[in-house]
N, C-alpha and C positions, 0 to 999 in steps of 0.2 A: 407720413410714418409707414414703415415696412411692416408686413404680417407679423414677422418676429418680435419688434417692438410693441406692437399691440397686444400680443400676446403676453409678452412680460409686464406689461401693464395690469393687464387683467389678473394674471396670476399675483402680482403684488397687492392688489385691491383685496385678495383673499386673506392676506395676512402673512404671505411668504416674503422672505428678503428677496432683494434684488437679485443677489448670486444663486439663491435657491430657486428662483423662477427662470434664471438663466439656464441653469443646469438642467430643469426640467424640459426646457426645450429640446435638448441633445437627445433625451429619450423619446422617441417618437411616439411609442405606444403610451407611456405614462401621460404625454402631452395630450393625446387625442383621448384617453380615459377623462382627464381632469376636464377638457374642454365640454366633453359629453355630460359629464356631472354637473358641470355649472349651467348648462342648458335647461337640462332636467329640473335643476333646483330653482331656477329664476321663476318657473310657472307656479311655485309654491310660496316663496317668501320675498322679502325685500333685499334684493342683492347687495345694497349700499351697507347693510347692516351685519353681514356676514362675518367682516373682519373683527368686530368686537364682540358678537355672540357665539364665536367659536365655529359656526356653521362651516366656513371657508377652510379651517384647518382639518375638519373632519371629511370634507369633501377630497381633500388632498390625501389624507388617509385611505380613503376609500378606493381612489384612483390607483394608489402604489400597492394595494394589497388585491386588486380585483384580478381575477383569472377569466380568460376567454370562454371556458367551458360555462361560465354563469353570465354571460354577455347580455343576454337577453332579459335580465332582472335589473342589470346596472342602473337605468334610469328610475327604477322603481325605488331602490335603496337611496339614491341621491334626493328624491323627493322626500323620503322619510327624514332623512337628516335636515333638508331644508325646513320641514315643517316642526322640527325640534323634537319628534319622537325618537330619535336616535341621537342621543345627546353626549356621547361619550366613545372613545375609542373601543371600549369594552361591548358596547353594545353593536358598533358596527361591525367588529370582527365577529360577533355571534350571529350576525345576520349573514356575512358572508358564509360562515362554517354552515349555517342552516340550508342556505342556497346550494352549496356544493354537494351537500348531502341529499337533494331533492332536485336533481337535474332533470330526472324524467317524470311525467304525470302532472297532474293538475296542481296550481299553486293553490295553498291553502293559507289565506289571510291570517285566520285566528292562530293557526299552528305557527305561521312565521313570527307573530307580534308576541307570542309566548315565549319562543325560543330566544328572543332578544331583548325581552324586557319592557316592551313598548307599555307605557302606563304604569309602570312600577315605580313609586316615589319612594325614595331614601331620604329621611329628614336628617337633620343635625342631631335630634335628640335621639334616634335610633343610632346613629354612629355612635353616639357618647356612651349610650347604654351598653353597647356591643364592647367597646373598647374597655369602659369599667370593668365590666365581666371578667375579661381576659387578664386585666392587670391585677385583679383580684386574685385569681386562680395562680398566678406567679408571684405574689407579693413578697414573699418571703425569701425567693431568690433573687428577685429585683432588688431587695434590700442588702443583700449579701454581696451581690456583684456590682451593683450601681451601674454606672454608665457602661461596663465591659460586659453587661448582659446582652445578648443577641435578641432585640424583640421583634425581629423579622417574623418568626414562627406566630407570634401573637397578631401581628397585622395580617398574616395569613389566614389565621382562624377567624377573625373579624371578616375577611373577604369571603371565607366559606359560608358565613353565617348570612351576609348580608351581600348577595352576589353582585348587585348592581350599584354598590357604593363607590363614590368617586374615591380612586386611591390617594390622592392628594389630601382630601379631606380627613381619611382614615389616618394617615401619616402625623397630619398637624394634631389631630386629636391625641393621638399617642404620644408624640413629643410633649404635648401640654400636660397631660396626665403625669408622665414620668418626671416633669420637671416638678409638678406639686408635690409628687411623693418623694423626690431625692433631695429637692433643693438644685442651687446653682452647683455647677462641677467645680470640686476642690482641686488643689494641687496634685493630690494623690490620684484623681480622676485623670488628669491630663498627663501624668507620668507615663512614660512607655510600658507598656505590659510585660510583666517578668516573662522570660523564656526558658524552654528546657534546654539546657546546653548540651544534653545527650543527644537530642536530636540533631541529624545531619539532615543540611538542607540538599536536595538533590540539584546537581548542577548541570546545565546543558553543555554540550560539548562547546569549548571555544572555539573551534573552528570546524563547521560543519560541511564546508566546502558545498554546500547545496545551493541551489538558485531555482527561484520560481519563475518560469518562462510563460504562465498563463495563470490569470487571476480571476477567471471567470467563475469559478465555483461559487455557488451559493454558500452564504455564511453559515447557514443553520445544517449544512452537509458537510461542513468543514470540521474534522477532528483531528487533532493532532495530540501526540503522547509527549508528556512531560516527565515521564518517569519509567520504570519498568513495568510494563503493561503489556498483557497478550492481547493477540489480534480480536480473540473473542470478546474479552472485556473492552476493548477499544469501539468496536464494531456495535458493542452493546448500546452505545451512546448515540449511535446514528439515527436521525430522524426521517428514515425513508418511509414510504406510504404502507399502510397496513393491507394485506391481501383483500382485494376486493374493493380497495378505494382507490383504482387506478387513475379515476376520473379527477382526483383532487391534486394531481400533480401538475407541474407547470408544462405547457405545451402538449398535453395529451389530449387526443382528438375524440370528442364524444359524437357519437350518431344515433340514430334513433334506436338501433339494437345493442348499443353499449352496456345498458343495465342488464339487460337479459343474458347478453354472453357473460358478464360478470357473475351472475346469478348462477348460471350453469357451471361457471368455471369454479366457484366456491362449493359447489355440491359435488365435484370431482375430487377436490383437494382436501376437503374438511377445514379450508382456512389456513392452511399450512404455507409458510414460506418455502420457496422452492426456487433455488438458483441452479446454474450450471457453470463448469469451467469447460470451454470449447477449443481446444487448441487443433491447428491444422498438424497432422501427422506427417509433416515433412522435414522436420528437424528435431534436435534435442531441447528440452526446455531450459530456459537461461534464468538469472536473477530476477528479471522483471516478471516472469511468469510466475516466480515465487510469490510476487505480491498478489497477482490476479488469484492464485490459488487460494492464499491465505485470505482474500476478501471475499471469495464466492463461497469457500466452504465455511470460514468464520462467521459471515453473516448468518448463513443457515443455521450454523450451530447456536450462535448466539439467541436465535427466535425459535429454537427447538423444531428446526425445519429441515429441509432435505437438500442435497447438492448433487447432481449428476454429473460425470465425466462424459461429456459428448465430443468424439472426434469428427471433426468438420473435415470428412474425408472426399472432397469434390473436386479434387484435383490430381487424379491417379497418376499423373507423369512423375511427381514429387514424391509420392507417398512410399513407405518401405516399412515393412513389418517390424524392424528393429525401433522405427520410431514410436509406433503404437506402444510396442513394449515399454521402451523407456520412459514414455509420459506417465504411464500407469505406475511402473515403479517408482518414480519422481514424486508423484501425487502421494503414494502409500507411504514413502520415506520420509516426507514432511509430516506425516503423522494423520492425514485425512484418508477416510474411506469413502468413497463415492456410493451413495444411494442406488444409482444405476448407471452403467455404462451403456452409452447409447452412440449411433454413429448416424450423422446425418443421412448416410447412404440407406438407412433403415426406412427412409421416407421418401426414396426417388419417384416410387410410383405415384404417391399422393402429391408430391411437388409437379409432376408432370400433368396430372389431371387439373391442378390448379392453375398451372400456365395455360390450358386450354380454356379454362373458365373465362380469364382475364382477356385471352384474344376475342373470345365470343362477345365480351362486354365492351369491346374496343378500347381496353386497358393495357394492351400489348400489341406489339407488331413484329413482323420478321423485317429485320434490315440487313443491307448488303454492304454498308460501310465497313471499310478495313478500319484495324485498331488503330492505324495511324491517323485517319481520318476522324475518328471519334475522340482522339486524344485532347486533353486540356479542358479547361472550362468554358472558352468561347468556341467551342467546336459547332460547326453549321448544324442547323436541324437536319434530320434525315429526310432525303426527298420521299422516302419509302412510310413516313409517319401516318400518313392519311391512306394507305392502301387498302382495298377492300377486306374486311374481315375474313370471308371465305378465302380469299388468296392468302393471307397470313395463316389461317388454319392448314389449308394444304402444304404450305411451304415448311411449316412446323413439323408436319407429320413426314414431309420429305428429309428433313433433319435427321429426326429420330431414325427413319429407316435407312439413313446411310447414303441416300442419293446426292447428297451435296458436299463438297470437299471442306476441308478445314479452312476456316476462315472465310468461306464464302457467303455465311449467313450467320445472323445471330438473333435471339429474340430479346428486344428491349421493352422496358416497361415505360409507359407515359407518365411519368412524374420528375419534378424538379427537385435537385437536393438544395441544401441551405447554401451550400457554396456556389450554386448557379449552374452546376453540371445538370445538363438534360437527359433524360431517358438512359438510365444504367442499364447495362446488359444482365438479362436474367439468366439466357441459356447460350453456350457456344458449343461448337463442334469439336471433337477430340477423338480421333481413332487410337484410343489408348485402353485396352483392358484394365478393368477395376479390381483392386485386390478382394473385394467381396463379392461384386456382382458379375465379375468375368467381362464377357462380351455383350451382354445384354442392351448396354446403352451405349451409345457414340456421342451422345448429347449430356452435356452435365451442367448443373445450376452453379450460379457464381455465389460468392459470399452475400453480396446485396440482397440477392432473392431468396437464399437458403437459410440463412441466420435468423430470421425473424418468425419466419414460417415453423422452423424446428423449435423456437422457443414456445411458438403458440402449441404445437402438438404436444410438448412436455409440460404444458400448464406452468411455465416460468413465472414466478411473480415478479422478481427484479433481474432484469437483464444487465448485469454489471459488466461495464467494458471500459477501456481508456479512451482518453480524451479526444483521440483522432477519430473515433467514430461518431463523434457528435453531430458532423455534418450528414450523417446517414439516419438521423433519427427521424427526419421526416418521411424518408421513404420506407422506414420500419413502420411507422404507424399507419401510412398510407397503405401499404400492401396488406396489412392485416385487416384493415377495415374495408379495402377494396373486396375482399373476399369473404366479407362478413363472419370472421371468425375471432376467437378470443385476442386481444391484443394486450401483451404483457406492458410493462414500463421500463424503458432503458434509462439507466443511470450512467454517468460517466465519472471517472476519477482519473487523476494525473498518472501519467507513466512515472516508472522508476528508471533512471539511467545512472550507470557506474562509469566514472572517467577511467581512462588507461586501459580501455578494452574495446572490442567489439562485441557484438551479440547477432548481427545478421547472418542468417543461415548460409547465404553465398558468400558472406566474407569468411566465415569459419571454414567452409567448404575448401576455399581458396589456400587457407593456411595450411590445411590438411595435405592438400594435393601437391604444394610447394615445399612440403616436409618440414615446415616451421614448426608446427606442432603435431602430435603422433595421432590424436584422434580427437572425437567429440568431448571425449572424457579427460582431455588432458589438463594437468592441474593448473596450468597458466590461465586458462579459459575462465570465464564465468557462467559457463553452463552448469545446470545443477548437478548433473553427474561427475564434471570437473571438480566442481566444489565439495562434493561428498568423498572422491578419491584424494583430494587434498588433505581431508580431515575435517573440513567445517561441520560442525554438529547440525543437525535439523532445527534444534531449540535456537540456535544462535541466529540462524537464517530467518526464522518465524519471528524472533525477538526484533531482529532489524527491520523487518517488514512492520511490525507494530510501531516501532520508534519513528519511522518515516510520515506515520500518521495516514488520514485518509482526507485528501484534498483534491480541488479541481487543477491544481498546480502540477507541472512537470517537475519533478524532484530529480536533482542531479546530485551525486556525491562522490567523494572520493572513496577508493577502497578501504582506507583507514577506518571509516567508520563502519564497515562491517567487520572488519577486523577486531575492531573493539568489543562487538558483541561476541566474536569467537573466542576472545580471551575470556570475557566474562564468564562464560558457560564452561570452558575447558578448566578455569582455575579450579573449578570446585567439582569437576568430573574426570579430569585426566590424573592419573596416579602418576607419582614422581619417579623417574629412573635416573641412571647417571651413563653418559655416554661421552666420549672424546673423539671429537672429528679430526682432529689433527695431533695424533699421539705423538709424545715424549716420553721414552722409557726411563723409568727410574728404579734403581735397585736400593733398597733400604739395607744397608749392612748390619745394624743392629735389631734387625726385626724380631720380636719375641717369637714368633712361630705362627703359622697358618692358623688364622681364627675367622669367625664369622661375625659380620656386623649387622645389627636390625637397621634398617631404613624405613622411617614412616612414609607410607603412601601420600599422604597429606600432612606436611610438617606444621602447617598452622593449627590442625585439629589434634589436641591432646589425647583424643580416643580413637586416633586413626589406627588403620590396620597397618601391619608392617610386612615387609618382606626382607628376605636374608640374602646377603652378597658375601663372597670370600674377601678377606683383606690379607694379601700375601706380603713376601718381601719385594715382589716385582708388582709394580703397579705403573699406571700410564696417566699422564695429565695433558691439557692442551699446551702446545707449544708456545702459544703466547701466554701463557701463565708463568713463564718463566723468562727473566731478562738476567743477562751476565752482567750488564752495567746498570746498577739503580739509578733511576731517575727520580726526579721530585715529584711527588705525589703517587707515585707507584706502590703499591700496597701487597703485591701478590710475590711469588717466590724468586729470590735472588740469591747470590751466594753470602751476602750478609744479612738476609732478612727471611727468617722462618715462615712458614706457612702453616694452616690448620687444614686439616683432609676432612671434609665434611661428613658427619655421621660416624668417623671411625674413633673419635676420642684421642687422636694424636696429632703432634705437631712434628712436621719435618724440617730439616735444615740440609742445606746442600754441602757435601764435603769435596766433591771432585766434579769437574766437567769434562766430558770424553767428546772429541770433535772427529768429524770426519775428514776426508782426503781433501775437503774444499775449505775445512776450517770451520764449517758450521757445528752448531750443537747437535750431537746424536744421541747422548745418553747421559744421565746424572748419576751419581753416588750421593746417598743421603743418610742420615740418621734421624730416627724419631725419638719422641719421648712423650710420654702422656701429657694430655691438655691440662689438667689438674695441677701438674708440678712444673710447667711451663710458663713464662709470661705469655699473657693473651696475645696471638698473633694479629697483625692488622687485617688479615682476610682469611676466609676459609674457601678453598677450591674444590671442584670435584674431581673425580678419578674413577679409575676402573682396574680391577685386579682378576687375573684369570677370567679376561673378557670373551664374549663372542663377537665373530666378525659380521659386520653388519654394512649395508649400503646405504647412504643418506642422499638422497636429493634436495637441494637447496633453491627453492624458486624464489625470483624475483618478477616484477611486472613484466608483462609481454611488450608493451610500448612504451617508449621514450615520452611521449606527448600526451597531453590530458584529454585529448580530442584527435585520435589518430585518423579518423574519418573526415576532418576538416581540412579541407585543400588550402587554407590560408596556413594553419599550422604545420601541415604536412603536404607540401605541393606536390610531391612525388607518389603520393598514394601510401595508404595504410602498410602495404608490405615492406615499405622502405623505411618505416617508424620502428620495425621490430628490434627489440633489445636481445644483441647477440649473447648478453651475459643473463640470459632470463632462466637458464638451467646450469646448475653446477653439480656433479655427481662426485661423491666423495666415499673413499673405503674407509670405515670407522671402526671404533670398537665400543660394543655397548656392554653393560653389565648384565650378569647371567638372568636376572630377572625378566630380560625381554625375551629370553629363548623360546617360552611357549606364546608368544603374543600371536593373535590372529588377524587376519586381514580386517581393516579399518579400526582395529583397536587403538586408542589414543594415549598418550603419554607426554608429561612434561619432562623433558631432559634438561635437569638442573642446569641453570645459569646459561643455557642457549635458547630454548624455545619449546613449542608444543608440535608434536609429531605423530604421524598416523601411519599405521602399516599399510603399504601399497599392495594391490592385487598381484603384482608381479612378483611378490615374494614366493620363494620356494623353500621345500623342507632343508635345503643346504644354506641359504642365505636369505635372511629378512631384509626386506627394502622398507625403509621409513622416508615418508616425505615430510618435508617442514611445511606445517600447517600457517603457523604465524609466528614471528619472534616474540621474544618477551617484551614487555614493556621496558623502556631505557631506564637501566638503573645508574644514577647518577653516582652512587657510591662505588661502583666498580672501576677501578683505575688499573 
């Protein structure tokens, strides 16, 4: 019999099914914990009775809940279970909670047993009395609502009174007493509960186009949104650790000084939640960053805490002042105000001193391997890994003093990452002046080295980052503990990707240099500056991020999901106006004379404000709102079919069609009649009179394929996938209410779409960007 077969038999003898036993074998940590629990328990009671008396099930529960921080007490808990002192999952969980809260110091047996209810007996009579008490308190409501009464709160009240009562026993007693009070269920009890017809159920999008490519997030940290909820409300439901309880999180490394460092940390922070948003200032923020901003700031706000904006400015080659400014502007545009604005470069001196300390303790060394030689997971170990400490100290000093060339040496840490990569680089040589420190430094720290140490310096409680940094978590903890400083907790969440675009800084820069887009804020891009310029409201972006939820899975969505959020916001915030993109001139021959028409800013609101526009004998309509030959299903203007003019109170009928040299329709003559004296027209169309000239920019997707960076979809590269029709510029006409529009003002052009004033606008011509189209109108024919 193989070892695996032996283990399966062992686990089955505990009471596990064969399938569950085999699944347990696949989880090496769980398997080892369970075997350790069995070994410890066997010393206290008869192993063969465990399946029947429930000890086996409780040992499995212990193994599945145990955390490595409390591993030293693991055999002790197993023995308590085997002895029958911890006889329920409730008591086992209480035991584990106590141990996780007392990792340091002497183990106090009396305190431990009191915390997990050892020796406390709850009899059937105790449960019966407590249940009867709660039933009597709610008796009248029970009799009225009968079996539709929610008696879960009653059970909870019993559990609060009898903390160690068995949950099943409480439920059984509750069911029995309810049955005795109400009798068997009647037909009325079994009938469906009446529903409130006025309530509308929120529907999930039919096609979210989202995909989860990573399912490793813990269930209790996965929070998704099922309705309109803000990110702050969403993050209020997340079960992250409390400040100072870092040691209770999975994977957190506890050292002899951990509790003292946490105590000092709490004294400095007052127990506040402190997060940070740490972008690199080498490009403009994009839609994925919006999620990071919302999560970091949103979580801090939900807990009454603080969030810093930290520029990770450790790569001076690619950093520009415009990126620093752009990042701050976008964070504030989304509605967040950093508690502090910091820079990684603020800490260059301290980071350097810590590097010296690591070398002295033989935890770092100077290496001469090239970047190509250390590339990949299976790179060979450095031949300089065990060089004398004094030699590494001198070489690191030489690196700092500019005595070595770029690429000639690096400082590496003696640690292995989760993915197997060994000894990440901590410092490299770059003869590039820094925007803040000038020429003071020619060695610069890497992200792997800087990130966790700056988090520690700023007393960050929750280091929230995307999933790709999970394989750096071990080096994060190792480095803080190696220096014996406060160690924050790193939490990971899934990235947000949007199809039909690229967000890589390098690729956006390529689009700019190739002249495909104008700049980082070109409205066809998904940078935040581009989305703002296109007219996307900040609330729509924040709502979109909240709808994506907080999971460990990579979320990939089509742009239409973001556009739907944009429409939801603009529909109630963008006032209506009328504009004609492809004008057709009409002269109304019997017009009663120039007049003013009141148009509501929000037609659906009876109390809406109104703006006034002229209605004269010359009007303009869309070319496609007229057809010379009437077709089946067509409802708008034709020679034998009148149409209503929105908001005017008039219906017009064509009397003459004027053509150009090529025979195309150039102008119409028409008559008008009051709507109340005319037959109701089949349609009402928008129009303008005495209009202003405007420029309208119509944007479409920049790329033709969903994944322009995928060589399988686009073998010739992302540049070859650009949509040549992604921008169309039209000279159009707008009603006079648009004349005073300011940059970023937003409007709904009736029957066309939502538009925003572009910064290119001048005093002589206003430029409008189409933000999104209107929802498709099946009635428009």
